[in-house]
Structure formats: C-alpha cells, structure tokens
C-alpha positions, -999 to 999 in steps of 0.1 A, spaced: 148 -108 -94 160 -71 -93 164 -50 -64 156 -13 -48 163 5 -25 140 30 -6 140 48 22 117 33 55 90 47 67 76 23 86 104 -9 90 92 -35 85 97 -74 71 66 -85 40 66 -112 14 32 -102 -1 17 -108 -41 20 -69 -57 -12 -55 -66 2 -26 -86 -15 12 -95 3 28 -122 -18 67 -113 -24 77 -78 -36 59 -51 -73 77 -39 -71 57 -3 -107 67 3 -125 56 -27 -109 28 -28 -113 16 11 -149 32 12 -173 2 9 -145 -21 27 -148 2 59 -184 9 50 -199 -20 42 -178 -55 56 -152 -67 26 -130 -84 46 -110 -87 13 -107 -49 7 -118 -53 -26 -109 -14 -41 -145 4 -47 -127 33 -66 -135 31 -104 -118 59 -116 -85 30 -112 -91 3 -138 -55 -10 -120 -70 -21 -85 -105 -17 -93 -125 -47 -78 -91 -65 -72 -89 -69 -35 -63 -50 -18 -58 -67 21 -30 -89 23 -14 -75 -11 20 -54 -14 8 -25 -27 30 -9 -55 19 30 -63 29 63 -70 17 82 -51 -18 89 -30 -47 115 -42 -74 126 -29 -92 135 7 -72 146 35 -91 114 55 -66 89 34 -45 87 61 -70 81 90 -92 58 60 -58 32 60 -53 32 95 -84 24 105 -82 -6 77 -53 -21 97 -78 -20 131 -98 -44 112 -71 -59 96 -83 -57 60 -46 -35 54 -21 -46 28 4 -63 39 31 -37 28 33 -1 6 56 4 -15 53 40 -34 78 49 -60 78 85 -54 82 102 -18 51 94 1 31 122 15 21 134 52 -17 120 51 -7 84 37 27 84 61 4 90 90 -18 63 89 10 38 80 27 50 112 -6 52 131 -12 16 119 22 6 134 18 16 164 -14 13 174 -31 -13 157 -22 -50 157 -17 -50 117 15 -27 109 19 -21 73 58 -19 63 60 17 43 88 24 22 94 47 1 114 64 -28 114 36 -46 118 53 -80 102 50 -115 120 23 -125 102 -1 -96 72 12 -106 80 -5 -143 96 -35 -131 71 -50 -111 37 -65 -121 1 -76 -105 7 -108 -92 44 -106 -85 66 -118 -55 71 -88 -32 99 -93 -3 103 -63 22 137 -60 48 138 -41 74 162 -15 54 140 -3 29 153 -34 6 123 -49 -18 129 -76 -41 104 -83 -70 109 -120 -84 
C-alpha cells in the first residue's frame, strides 16, 4: 500500500476502484453521451482518451493529471452528480483548474452526490496507481492506493 497526501478541494471520504487517465480529461467529451442518452454507468465517450474510452466512470475513483477542453466542464461534473452518474471521487496529480473545482464544489453543496476531490497528489501518484486498484480517500486529503 502506498499513501499520498494532497490538498482536499472537496473534503470527504471515499472508497472505490481506480480508473486512471494519463492524459488530460475532457469532461464534456467524456460525459456527453451519458448525460444526453441516459447511460447510468457514465461510460466514457471521449475517443481521444484511450485510457478511459468506453469504460464506466460512475462510482470509480477517477485519477487524472488535469482536465482539458470546454468551459462547460464544471457544469458537466455538477450535472453528472445531480443525475447520480458521478465518479466516487476526483483525484488530480496536478493542481485542479477553476472549472473542475467549481463543478466539484457545486456537487458537494447542491447535489445529494458529493465527489470528494483532492488535487496536487504529484506525478508519483499517477505512476503508482493502476486502473482496478483499490483507492481510499480521507477527509484530510490522504489517498491510499492498494
């Protein structure tokens, strides 16, 4: 087991299976089909992300370096949470951008499905975690892999 300490953007506890992206996460492209066509598993529809494409994101510990793409990213995360299709948590190796932070914070405040969110976990985190690993998140930003 390895532990990493990051900054809790949306404090909370979570335990979930890791889903890892080594490239930037395009929030709109990834969630678009799920939100438009009722896919409750939130299967990733971003064909430009080979790490996640066609994999279910709902209930997973989404491990990524950063988000990229549309300015709608925050609203997409918030909407996914309101529809119960959100990841169990968002874990960023880099500092979170303002749009993703806004979506995660809004989900924590206004939806019944908060997504604990931790950023600044470091590149070592993304090198250590593999899709399928067990992830535990603590309120203080401690993330345990394994």
